[in-house]
C-alpha positions in Angstrom: -1.3 -18.1 6.8 0.1 -14.6 7.0 -2.4 -11.8 7.6 -2.1 -8.3 6.4 -4.4 -5.7 7.8 -4.7 -2.3 6.2 -6.0 0.8 8.0 -6.0 4.6 7.6 -8.4 5.0 4.8 -11.2 7.5 4.8 -12.9 10.4 3.1 -10.7 13.4 2.3 -11.0 16.5 0.2 -8.9 17.0 -3.0 -5.5 18.2 -2.0 -5.7 16.4 1.3 -3.4 13.7 2.8 -3.7 10.3 4.3 -1.3 7.8 5.7 -2.2 4.1 5.1 -0.8 1.4 7.4 -0.4 -2.3 6.7 0.3 -4.5 9.8 1.6 -8.0 9.2 0.9 -10.9 11.6 4.6 -11.9 11.4 8.1 -10.7 10.6 7.3 -11.1 6.9 7.8 -7.4 6.2 11.6 -7.6 6.6 12.0 -10.4 4.0 9.4 -9.4 1.4 8.8 -7.0 -1.3 6.0 -5.0 0.2 3.5 -3.2 -2.0 0.4 -1.0 -2.2 -2.1 -1.6 -4.9 -5.5 -0.1 -5.6 -8.6 -1.2 -7.3 -11.7 0.8 -8.1 -15.1 -0.9 -8.9 -15.1 -2.3 -12.4 -11.4 -1.8 -12.9 -8.3 -3.9 -12.7 -6.0 -3.8 -9.7 -3.0 -1.5 -10.3 0.4 -1.0 -8.7 0.8 2.1 -6.5 4.2 1.6 -4.8 6.6 -1.1 -3.8 9.5 -1.3 -1.4 12.0 -4.2 -1.5 13.6 -5.9 1.5 16.7 -3.7 0.8 14.7 -0.5 0.8 14.5 0.2 -2.9 11.2 1.8 -3.9 9.1 2.0 -7.0 6.1 4.1 -7.8 3.4 4.3 -10.4 3.7 7.3 -12.6 0.3 8.5 -11.5 1.3 8.9 -7.9 5.0 9.7 -8.2 5.9 12.7 -6.2 2.7 12.5 -4.2 3.2 9.2 -2.4 5.9 7.7 -0.2 6.1 4.1 0.8 8.1 3.2 3.9 8.6 0.2 6.2 9.2 -0.3 9.9 10.6 -3.8 10.3 10.4 -3.7 14.1 6.7 -3.0 13.9 6.1 -5.4 11.0 4.3 -2.5 9.3 4.4 -0.8 5.9 3.1 2.7 5.3 1.9 4.7 2.4 1.9 8.4 2.8 -0.4 10.0 0.3 -0.4 13.8 -0.3 -2.2 16.1 -2.7 -4.9 13.5 -3.2 -7.0 13.7 -6.3 -10.5 12.3 -7.1 -8.9 9.7 -9.3 -7.1 8.3 -6.3 -10.4 7.0 -5.0 -10.1 3.3 -4.7 -9.7 0.4 -2.3 -6.1 0.2 -1.4 -4.6 -3.2 -0.8 -1.4 -4.2 1.0 0.8 -7.0 -0.6 3.7 -9.1 0.6 5.6 -11.0 -2.1 8.6 -13.2 -2.6 9.6 -14.8 -5.9 12.5 -17.0 -4.6 12.0 -19.7 -2.0 10.1 -19.5 0.2 7.8 -17.9 -2.4 4.5 -16.4 -1.5 2.1 -13.7 -2.4 -0.2 -12.4 0.3 -2.9 -9.7 0.2 -4.8 -7.8 2.8 -8.5 -7.1 2.7 -8.1 -3.4 1.7 -8.9 0.0 3.1 -11.2 2.5 1.3 -9.9 5.9 0.2 -12.4 8.4 -1.1 -11.3 11.8 -2.4 -14.2 14.1 -2.9 -15.5 17.6 -2.2 
């Protein structure tokens, strides 16, 4: 079982910034599509950003221009830099590692809380 551990969440004011980290227990980061998702209480989990094993990135329209996903294969870690945070960004943020082709898998971390409030 692969473990993904998120960190870096916290309480920030609107307009502030955070950098979330996702540390993997193995070298899975280099061979997976890595993603950040978020889920607020009573709402469905939604995509924030993904980065493929080749480095291609994709962002949700709600965060495009404010967030940057990146990866450090040597550290087996994925990051999400979040700038100009808004109250609607308040959510638990989850790290994801996924492959469709063999060996297929879909791993999730336990999440890190981000609260944007004055």
